[in-house]
Backbone as CSV, one residue per row, in Angstrom:
resi,resn,N_x,N_y,N_z,CA_x,CA_y,CA_z,C_x,C_y,C_z
1,MET,-60.157,-55.574,5.629,-59.302,-55.173,4.506,-58.134,-54.362,5.035
2,ASP,-56.946,-54.695,4.623,-55.766,-53.964,5.070,-55.709,-52.581,4.431
3,VAL,-55.276,-51.632,5.219,-55.137,-50.254,4.743,-53.675,-50.005,4.422
4,ILE,-53.409,-49.497,3.202,-52.042,-49.204,2.800,-51.612,-47.883,3.435
5,LYS,-50.561,-47.941,4.185,-50.065,-46.736,4.819,-49.456,-45.795,3.775
6,PRO,-49.462,-44.472,4.028,-48.902,-43.511,3.059,-47.457,-43.826,2.701
7,GLU,-46.642,-44.257,3.687,-45.258,-44.573,3.378,-45.178,-45.729,2.378
8,THR,-46.026,-46.752,2.593,-46.028,-47.901,1.685,-46.521,-47.492,0.307
9,GLN,-47.561,-46.625,0.265,-48.090,-46.138,-1.012,-47.013,-45.397,-1.793
10,ARG,-46.252,-44.546,-1.153,-45.171,-43.823,-1.828,-44.131,-44.813,-2.347
11,SER,-43.864,-45.821,-1.572,-42.890,-46.823,-1.992,-43.372,-47.556,-3.245
12,VAL,-44.665,-47.876,-3.301,-45.223,-48.539,-4.477,-45.097,-47.647,-5.697
13,LEU,-45.402,-46.354,-5.545,-45.296,-45.428,-6.676,-43.844,-45.317,-7.150
14,GLU,-42.942,-45.327,-6.213,-41.530,-45.267,-6.584,-41.112,-46.530,-7.354
15,LEU,-41.587,-47.664,-6.889,-41.266,-48.897,-7.598,-41.868,-48.924,-9.003
16,GLN,-43.083,-48.390,-9.120,-43.697,-48.316,-10.444,-42.909,-47.400,-11.363
17,THR,-42.428,-46.287,-10.810,-41.601,-45.370,-11.603,-40.306,-46.050,-12.046
18,ASP,-39.720,-46.826,-11.141,-38.501,-47.575,-11.502,-38.788,-48.580,-12.606
19,ASP,-39.942,-49.220,-12.536,-40.301,-50.195,-13.572,-40.466,-49.525,-14.934
20,ILE,-41.102,-48.350,-14.913,-41.304,-47.611,-16.166,-39.957,-47.189,-16.748
21,PHE,-39.059,-46.735,-15.895,-37.729,-46.336,-16.366,-36.973,-47.551,-16.928
22,ALA,-37.077,-48.688,-16.251,-36.426,-49.907,-16.734,-37.028,-50.376,-18.059
23,PHE,-38.305,-50.185,-18.208,-38.980,-50.524,-19.470,-38.446,-49.644,-20.605
24,GLY,-38.267,-48.343,-20.306,-37.710,-47.436,-21.310,-36.285,-47.824,-21.700
25,ARG,-35.461,-48.208,-20.729,-34.102,-48.631,-21.012,-34.099,-49.886,-21.910
26,LEU,-35.008,-50.807,-21.600,-35.093,-52.024,-22.409,-35.476,-51.697,-23.845
27,MET,-36.484,-50.826,-24.013,-36.902,-50.438,-25.369,-35.762,-49.744,-26.110
28,LEU,-35.006,-48.914,-25.417,-33.900,-48.217,-26.032,-32.816,-49.194,-26.499
29,CYS,-32.499,-50.178,-25.666,-31.488,-51.183,-26.037,-31.950,-51.978,-27.257
30,ILE,-33.217,-52.315,-27.288,-33.732,-53.085,-28.426,-33.680,-52.229,-29.698
31,ALA,-34.083,-50.955,-29.577,-34.089,-50.063,-30.744,-32.685,-49.865,-31.299
32,CYS,-31.710,-49.757,-30.394,-30.318,-49.533,-30.814,-29.589,-50.836,-31.102
33,ASN,-30.218,-51.958,-30.745,-29.572,-53.258,-30.897,-28.218,-53.275,-30.175
34,ASN,-28.216,-52.663,-29.006,-26.964,-52.550,-28.237,-27.308,-52.437,-26.758
35,TYR,-26.820,-53.380,-25.973,-27.120,-53.373,-24.540,-26.549,-52.148,-23.856
36,ASN,-25.414,-51.622,-24.325,-24.778,-50.474,-23.689,-25.525,-49.172,-23.938
37,ALA,-26.528,-49.197,-24.821,-27.290,-47.976,-25.079,-27.973,-47.480,-23.826
38,ALA,-28.265,-48.366,-22.902,-28.921,-47.962,-21.650,-27.990,-47.147,-20.770
39,ASN,-26.679,-47.257,-21.013,-25.719,-46.505,-20.211,-25.382,-45.139,-20.819
40,THR,-25.754,-44.945,-22.061,-25.539,-43.653,-22.739,-26.867,-43.215,-23.347
41,LEU,-27.761,-42.739,-22.487,-29.117,-42.462,-22.931,-29.169,-41.405,-24.032
42,ASN,-28.352,-40.339,-23.897,-28.416,-39.258,-24.886,-28.019,-39.756,-26.283
43,LYS,-26.945,-40.527,-26.340,-26.520,-41.063,-27.633,-27.552,-42.034,-28.194
44,GLY,-28.128,-42.844,-27.271,-29.141,-43.776,-27.716,-30.370,-43.079,-28.284
45,LEU,-30.805,-42.013,-27.589,-31.970,-41.260,-28.084,-31.658,-40.544,-29.393
46,GLU,-30.431,-40.088,-29.522,-30.041,-39.452,-30.777,-30.104,-40.449,-31.935
47,LEU,-29.651,-41.678,-31.670,-29.705,-42.716,-32.697,-31.132,-43.066,-33.049
48,VAL,-31.985,-43.144,-32.041,-33.398,-43.447,-32.285,-34.033,-42.338,-33.136
49,GLY,-33.720,-41.061,-32.809,-34.268,-39.963,-33.587,-33.805,-39.960,-35.025
50,ARG,-32.633,-40.536,-35.270,-32.092,-40.551,-36.621,-32.720,-41.643,-37.492
51,TYR,-33.022,-42.781,-36.889,-33.446,-43.931,-37.693,-34.903,-44.339,-37.476
52,TYR,-35.564,-43.787,-36.445,-36.937,-44.197,-36.175,-37.859,-42.983,-36.206
53,SER,-39.133,-43.259,-36.026,-40.129,-42.198,-36.086,-40.070,-41.316,-34.840
54,ALA,-40.652,-40.117,-34.992,-40.713,-39.198,-33.850,-41.597,-39.768,-32.740
55,ASP,-42.599,-40.582,-33.105,-43.472,-41.180,-32.099,-42.681,-42.089,-31.149
56,LEU,-41.775,-42.856,-31.713,-40.993,-43.772,-30.857,-40.061,-42.962,-29.954
57,LYS,-39.455,-41.928,-30.488,-38.551,-41.122,-29.653,-39.316,-40.448,-28.522
58,ASN,-40.505,-39.921,-28.833,-41.311,-39.286,-27.788,-41.738,-40.292,-26.721
59,ALA,-42.033,-41.522,-27.157,-42.402,-42.555,-26.202,-41.237,-42.883,-25.276
60,LEU,-40.035,-42.964,-25.835,-38.856,-43.229,-25.006,-38.566,-42.068,-24.063
61,LEU,-38.748,-40.866,-24.534,-38.531,-39.708,-23.664,-39.484,-39.737,-22.462
62,TYR,-40.716,-40.131,-22.719,-41.681,-40.222,-21.611,-41.211,-41.250,-20.582
63,LEU,-40.708,-42.369,-21.065,-40.288,-43.448,-20.161,-39.005,-43.126,-19.418
64,LEU,-38.097,-42.395,-20.057,-36.758,-42.234,-19.515,-36.552,-40.943,-18.719
65,LEU,-37.324,-39.901,-19.019,-37.132,-38.630,-18.319,-37.696,-38.714,-16.896
66,VAL,-37.029,-38.035,-16.004,-37.493,-37.997,-14.602,-38.754,-37.145,-14.549
67,PRO,-39.814,-37.645,-13.910,-41.065,-36.878,-13.862,-40.908,-35.604,-13.033
68,GLN,-41.748,-34.616,-13.350,-41.751,-33.366,-12.610,-42.225,-33.615,-11.172
69,PRO,-41.734,-32.814,-10.223,-42.185,-32.976,-8.828,-43.714,-32.920,-8.734
70,GLY,-44.263,-33.830,-7.996,-45.714,-33.864,-7.806,-46.461,-34.622,-8.883
71,THR,-45.760,-35.091,-9.902,-46.391,-35.868,-10.968,-45.937,-37.320,-10.882
72,VAL,-46.785,-38.182,-11.358,-46.516,-39.612,-11.323,-46.715,-40.192,-12.722
73,LYS,-45.770,-41.014,-13.153,-45.921,-41.729,-14.411,-46.673,-43.038,-14.181
74,SER,-47.424,-43.402,-15.192,-48.122,-44.687,-15.124,-48.115,-45.335,-16.499
75,ILE,-48.190,-46.636,-16.497,-48.194,-47.349,-17.760,-49.463,-47.076,-18.538
76,ASP,-50.579,-46.828,-17.825,-51.837,-46.508,-18.502,-51.710,-45.203,-19.284
77,GLU,-51.071,-44.210,-18.653,-50.876,-42.924,-19.345,-49.958,-43.121,-20.553
78,PHE,-48.920,-43.928,-20.403,-48.013,-44.190,-21.521,-48.764,-44.819,-22.699
79,ILE,-49.603,-45.801,-22.401,-50.341,-46.471,-23.464,-51.299,-45.510,-24.156
80,SER,-52.024,-44.707,-23.362,-53.018,-43.805,-23.959,-52.363,-42.707,-24.797
81,LYS,-51.199,-42.232,-24.380,-50.551,-41.122,-25.076,-49.652,-41.569,-26.226
82,HIS,-48.989,-42.705,-26.075,-47.934,-43.041,-27.019,-48.104,-44.390,-27.718
83,ALA,-48.980,-45.225,-27.232,-49.024,-46.586,-27.791,-50.387,-46.981,-28.351
84,ALA,-51.446,-46.236,-27.987,-52.789,-46.690,-28.346,-52.963,-46.861,-29.849
85,SER,-52.545,-45.855,-30.627,-52.751,-45.933,-32.082,-51.952,-47.089,-32.684
86,HIS,-50.753,-47.301,-32.173,-49.918,-48.382,-32.706,-50.445,-49.755,-32.269
87,VAL,-51.054,-49.808,-31.086,-51.675,-51.053,-30.651,-52.797,-51.439,-31.593
88,MET,-53.588,-50.440,-32.017,-54.677,-50.710,-32.946,-54.135,-51.161,-34.301
89,ASP,-53.059,-50.517,-34.740,-52.437,-50.942,-36.009,-51.957,-52.384,-35.918
90,SER,-51.334,-52.708,-34.801,-50.855,-54.083,-34.598,-52.020,-55.061,-34.540
91,PHE,-53.084,-54.647,-33.864,-54.273,-55.499,-33.741,-54.912,-55.728,-35.115
92,ASN,-54.995,-54.659,-35.926,-55.556,-54.798,-37.272,-54.688,-55.712,-38.133
93,SER,-53.373,-55.573,-37.997,-52.459,-56.442,-38.762,-52.633,-57.903,-38.346
94,SER,-52.829,-58.107,-37.045,-53.037,-59.464,-36.549,-54.328,-60.063,-37.115
95,LEU,-55.393,-59.257,-37.142,-56.672,-59.725,-37.690,-56.522,-60.031,-39.184
96,LEU,-55.803,-59.158,-39.893,-55.590,-59.388,-41.319,-54.798,-60.678,-41.561
97,ALA,-53.778,-60.890,-40.726,-52.996,-62.124,-40.846,-53.858,-63.343,-40.589
98,ASN,-54.739,-63.261,-39.602,-55.638,-64.389,-39.309,-56.607,-64.631,-40.465
99,ASP,-57.124,-63.550,-41.060,-58.026,-63.691,-42.202,-57.307,-64.346,-43.378
100,THR,-56.063,-63.917,-43.614,-55.284,-64.498,-44.708,-55.023,-65.977,-44.459
101,LEU,-54.659,-66.307,-43.221,-54.414,-67.706,-42.884,-55.667,-68.551,-43.036
102,GLU,-56.805,-68.004,-42.600,-58.063,-68.740,-42.716,-58.435,-68.946,-44.182
103,ALA,-58.204,-67.925,-45.020,-58.492,-68.071,-46.448,-57.616,-69.144,-47.088
104,GLU,-56.322,-69.181,-46.713,-55.429,-70.188,-47.259,-55.833,-71.585,-46.788
105,LEU,-56.222,-71.697,-45.520,-56.647,-72.993,-45.020,-57.941,-73.448,-45.688
106,SER,-58.830,-72.501,-45.978,-60.072,-72.845,-46.670,-59.785,-73.371,-48.070
107,ARG,-58.814,-72.748,-48.738,-58.444,-73.223,-50.068,-57.880,-74.634,-50.007
108,GLU,-57.049,-74.905,-49.004,-56.485,-76.233,-48.861,-57.571,-77.255,-48.530
109,LEU,-58.537,-76.829,-47.705,-59.649,-77.736,-47.379,-60.444,-78.070,-48.629
110,GLU,-60.697,-77.046,-49.466,-61.438,-77.287,-50.699,-60.646,-78.224,-51.625
111,ASN,-59.317,-78.002,-51.704,-58.494,-78.872,-52.524,-58.612,-80.330,-52.058
112,ALA,-58.592,-80.540,-50.741,-58.681,-81.896,-50.222,-60.017,-82.551,-50.587
113,ARG,-61.078,-81.791,-50.517,-62.393,-82.320,-50.884,-62.435,-82.727,-52.336
114,LEU,-61.884,-81.864,-53.208,-61.925,-82.164,-54.634,-61.038,-83.353,-54.976
115,VAL,-59.896,-83.450,-54.321,-59.026,-84.620,-54.544,-59.724,-85.901,-54.131
116,ARG,-60.466,-85.842,-53.023,-61.191,-87.027,-52.579,-62.237,-87.441,-53.619
117,LEU,-62.930,-86.459,-54.205,-63.932,-86.772,-55.221,-63.286,-87.399,-56.461
118,MET,-62.192,-86.796,-56.930,-61.536,-87.332,-58.115,-60.965,-88.722,-57.853
119,THR,-60.502,-88.964,-56.623,-60.006,-90.300,-56.272,-61.122,-91.327,-56.358
120,LYS,-62.276,-91.001,-55.835,-63.404,-91.921,-55.903,-63.782,-92.221,-57.345
121,MET,-63.827,-91.151,-58.168,-64.191,-91.338,-59.562,-63.195,-92.245,-60.279
122,ASN,-61.919,-92.066,-59.998,-60.905,-92.890,-60.669,-60.880,-94.324,-60.164
123,PHE,-61.312,-94.545,-58.935,-61.451,-95.923,-58.461,-62.537,-96.660,-59.251
124,ILE,-63.564,-95.934,-59.654,-64.724,-96.563,-60.297,-64.549,-96.667,-61.804
125,ASN,-63.999,-95.636,-62.450,-63.956,-95.559,-63.904,-62.950,-96.532,-64.514
126,GLU,-63.297,-96.929,-65.770,-62.403,-97.728,-66.602,-61.933,-99.004,-65.893
127,ARG,-62.915,-99.825,-65.487,-62.589,-101.130,-64.897,-63.268,-102.217,-65.737
128,PRO,-62.771,-102.466,-66.953,-63.452,-103.432,-67.844,-63.494,-104.832,-67.282
129,GLU,-62.579,-105.143,-66.362,-62.589,-106.500,-65.797,-63.843,-106.757,-64.965
130,PHE,-64.552,-105.659,-64.610,-65.796,-105.802,-63.848,-67.006,-105.524,-64.750
131,ASP,-66.895,-105.845,-66.010,-67.988,-105.624,-66.962,-69.249,-106.341,-66.489
132,HIS,-70.368,-105.638,-66.580,-71.687,-106.121,-66.164,-71.826,-106.248,-64.656
133,ASN,-70.869,-105.786,-63.917,-70.990,-105.742,-62.461,-71.600,-104.411,-62.080
134,GLN,-72.724,-104.423,-61.395,-73.454,-103.206,-61.081,-72.668,-102.258,-60.165
135,GLN,-71.620,-102.752,-59.527,-70.831,-101.908,-58.616,-69.830,-101.024,-59.345
136,TRP,-69.659,-101.232,-60.659,-68.627,-100.466,-61.368,-69.261,-99.664,-62.497
137,SER,-68.413,-98.913,-63.238,-68.938,-97.826,-64.054,-69.411,-98.234,-65.449
138,GLU,-69.169,-99.461,-65.860,-69.553,-99.827,-67.215,-71.040,-100.090,-67.356
139,THR,-71.701,-100.401,-66.231,-73.136,-100.670,-66.263,-73.783,-100.087,-65.012
140,GLY,-75.100,-100.054,-65.030,-75.847,-99.629,-63.829,-75.689,-98.129,-63.540
141,ASP,-76.028,-97.781,-62.292,-75.980,-96.367,-61.906,-74.568,-95.814,-61.945
142,ARG,-73.579,-96.658,-61.724,-72.196,-96.169,-61.719,-71.766,-95.704,-63.120
143,PHE,-72.552,-96.066,-64.139,-72.264,-95.598,-65.497,-72.308,-94.072,-65.555
144,PHE,-73.131,-93.463,-64.674,-73.194,-92.006,-64.628,-71.823,-91.403,-64.280
145,ILE,-71.055,-92.119,-63.469,-69.753,-91.600,-63.057,-68.833,-91.468,-64.268
146,LYS,-68.861,-92.477,-65.133,-68.028,-92.434,-66.335,-68.455,-91.281,-67.234
147,LEU,-69.768,-91.127,-67.413,-70.254,-90.038,-68.261,-69.967,-88.676,-67.630
148,PHE,-70.085,-88.630,-66.323,-69.801,-87.355,-65.632,-68.323,-87.001,-65.767
149,ARG,-67.432,-87.985,-65.674,-66.004,-87.739,-65.869,-65.747,-87.104,-67.235
150,ASP,-66.418,-87.682,-68.279,-66.255,-87.128,-69.615,-66.827,-85.718,-69.706
151,TYR,-67.959,-85.492,-69.019,-68.583,-84.171,-69.040,-67.681,-83.119,-68.405
152,VAL,-66.995,-83.502,-67.354,-66.145,-82.550,-66.643,-64.806,-82.339,-67.328
153,PHE,-64.154,-83.444,-67.694,-62.757,-83.365,-68.126,-62.550,-83.531,-69.638
154,HIS,-63.514,-84.129,-70.320,-63.308,-84.449,-71.731,-64.282,-83.703,-72.643
155,SER,-64.753,-82.567,-72.233,-65.664,-81.785,-73.077,-64.922,-81.227,-74.276
156,VAL,-65.663,-81.047,-75.378,-65.104,-80.441,-76.590,-66.002,-79.331,-77.052
157,ASP,-65.433,-78.387,-77.820,-66.243,-77.295,-78.344,-66.881,-77.702,-79.667
158,GLU,-67.527,-76.727,-80.330,-68.244,-77.051,-81.569,-67.304,-77.506,-82.685
159,ASN,-66.042,-77.190,-82.549,-65.061,-77.607,-83.576,-64.357,-78.902,-83.191
160,GLY,-64.750,-79.499,-82.097,-64.128,-80.733,-81.668,-62.836,-80.560,-80.911
161,HIS,-62.523,-79.335,-80.523,-61.287,-79.082,-79.783,-61.546,-79.280,-78.281
162,PRO,-60.569,-79.831,-77.560,-60.762,-80.027,-76.098,-61.000,-78.701,-75.379
163,VAL,-61.919,-78.728,-74.443,-62.193,-77.546,-73.619,-61.407,-77.675,-72.320
164,VAL,-60.438,-76.804,-72.140,-59.616,-76.809,-70.919,-60.044,-75.589,-70.095
165,ASP,-61.001,-75.815,-69.203,-61.592,-74.720,-68.429,-61.604,-75.115,-66.954
166,MET,-60.641,-74.594,-66.190,-60.549,-74.931,-64.783,-61.784,-74.501,-64.011
167,ALA,-62.369,-73.364,-64.385,-63.577,-72.891,-63.691,-64.720,-73.889,-63.844
168,HIS,-64.841,-74.464,-65.052,-65.869,-75.470,-65.286,-65.627,-76.702,-64.416
169,VAL,-64.370,-77.135,-64.337,-64.054,-78.315,-63.533,-64.368,-78.078,-62.064
170,LEU,-63.907,-76.945,-61.525,-64.142,-76.658,-60.109,-65.619,-76.498,-59.800
171,SER,-66.345,-75.841,-60.704,-67.777,-75.659,-60.486,-68.504,-76.998,-60.439
172,CYS,-68.180,-77.875,-61.398,-68.839,-79.179,-61.434,-68.514,-80.027,-60.212
173,LEU,-67.251,-80.042,-59.817,-66.859,-80.867,-58.672,-67.451,-80.332,-57.369
174,ASN,-67.528,-79.016,-57.222,-68.147,-78.457,-56.016,-69.635,-78.777,-55.959
175,LYS,-70.321,-78.705,-57.104,-71.744,-79.039,-57.135,-71.950,-80.523,-56.845
176,LEU,-71.038,-81.347,-57.333,-71.112,-82.770,-57.019,-70.915,-83.020,-55.537
177,ASP,-69.986,-82.283,-54.946,-69.670,-82.474,-53.517,-70.866,-82.144,-52.636
178,VAL,-71.589,-81.086,-52.962,-72.728,-80.681,-52.115,-74.015,-81.393,-52.531
179,GLY,-73.982,-82.120,-53.664,-75.191,-82.821,-54.107,-76.247,-81.885,-54.617
180,SER,-75.864,-80.998,-55.506,-76.815,-80.000,-56.036,-77.927,-80.675,-56.829
181,ASP,-79.113,-80.055,-56.820,-80.260,-80.558,-57.586,-80.243,-80.070,-59.033
182,GLU,-79.240,-79.304,-59.409,-79.134,-78.808,-60.776,-78.987,-79.990,-61.752
183,LYS,-79.706,-79.893,-62.890,-79.680,-80.973,-63.882,-78.587,-80.734,-64.931
184,ILE,-77.981,-81.810,-65.396,-77.007,-81.755,-66.474,-77.285,-82.871,-67.457
185,LEU,-76.817,-82.699,-68.688,-77.000,-83.710,-69.732,-75.706,-84.487,-69.885
186,LEU,-75.775,-85.791,-69.665,-74.617,-86.662,-69.827,-74.819,-87.514,-71.073
187,VAL,-73.823,-87.507,-71.956,-73.913,-88.202,-73.234,-72.745,-89.172,-73.341
188,SER,-73.029,-90.411,-73.762,-71.967,-91.394,-73.924,-71.091,-91.025,-75.115
189,ARG,-69.912,-91.613,-75.191,-68.978,-91.262,-76.255,-69.497,-91.660,-77.640
190,ASP,-70.275,-92.737,-77.705,-70.837,-93.122,-78.998,-72.128,-92.397,-79.298
191,GLU,-72.578,-91.523,-78.362,-73.788,-90.714,-78.507,-75.053,-91.545,-78.633
192,ASN,-74.982,-92.799,-78.248,-76.176,-93.662,-78.269,-76.970,-93.563,-76.975
193,ASN,-76.352,-93.038,-75.928,-77.033,-92.923,-74.635,-76.886,-91.502,-74.127
194,CYS,-77.968,-90.970,-73.631,-77.901,-89.660,-72.980,-78.859,-89.666,-71.795
195,PHE,-78.482,-88.982,-70.754,-79.245,-88.973,-69.521,-79.304,-87.543,-68.983
196,VAL,-80.456,-87.164,-68.484,-80.589,-85.896,-67.768,-80.653,-86.236,-66.283
197,VAL,-79.613,-85.920,-65.582,-79.511,-86.274,-64.178,-79.061,-85.054,-63.379
198,SER,-79.259,-85.113,-62.093,-78.796,-84.043,-61.196,-77.434,-84.418,-60.624
199,TYR,-76.740,-83.412,-60.125,-75.476,-83.679,-59.435,-75.701,-84.579,-58.231
200,LYS,-76.867,-84.437,-57.616,-77.174,-85.253,-56.450,-77.243,-86.736,-56.829
201,GLU,-77.855,-87.036,-57.982,-77.955,-88.416,-58.434,-76.555,-88.976,-58.775
202,VAL,-75.720,-88.166,-59.382,-74.359,-88.598,-59.687,-73.581,-88.834,-58.383
203,SER,-73.796,-87.947,-57.410,-73.125,-88.096,-56.136,-73.543,-89.383,-55.438
204,THR,-74.837,-89.723,-55.523,-75.331,-90.950,-54.924,-74.711,-92.168,-55.611
205,ALA,-74.531,-92.101,-56.904,-73.931,-93.201,-57.636,-72.459,-93.384,-57.277
206,ALA,-71.812,-92.306,-56.801,-70.389,-92.357,-56.484,-70.107,-92.882,-55.082
207,ILE,-71.164,-93.081,-54.291,-70.950,-93.564,-52.902,-70.624,-95.033,-52.922
208,PHE,-69.534,-95.396,-52.246,-69.161,-96.810,-52.124,-68.374,-96.988,-50.859
């Protein structure tokens, strides 16, 4: 293993100090939105103190001031003294943004699933040209799809008024999607036929 000579070690520390100073100049230029701010440090720091927080000004002072004899600046010390709390705030904001994005994507995923279900139902329902064909909704197991459509979208209250309840629609479609064992009563429009079936049975009838 190579041994770093003291002269080389001092040179490395000096280069690190130069890097820290250059980092401070860059931050100052960005804060002032002016490249020349690095050439007029006092004016730049005065501007920062006027428009930004004291934490930012103190951080710039640490980066830009010449260290006392016998002391060495390091980026680790800068982070621990001036940036740690703000790093955590930024990290928390990033996590919150990710959670928000995931929630929005989940909503879109759910929307896609429900659209797929409604598309299948509309492919099957109201196809009189296939009367007595077991593959369509006028007869056989697919008849449940027609009754389920009415149960979800064409429900009426005790006064015969249409029930427009989005929560009811979403709940029914989600239970259909997962194939719930919950039972529901499906009644034909002429009230001559009624069936007690599960969402799972309706879901099975919708497969094609």
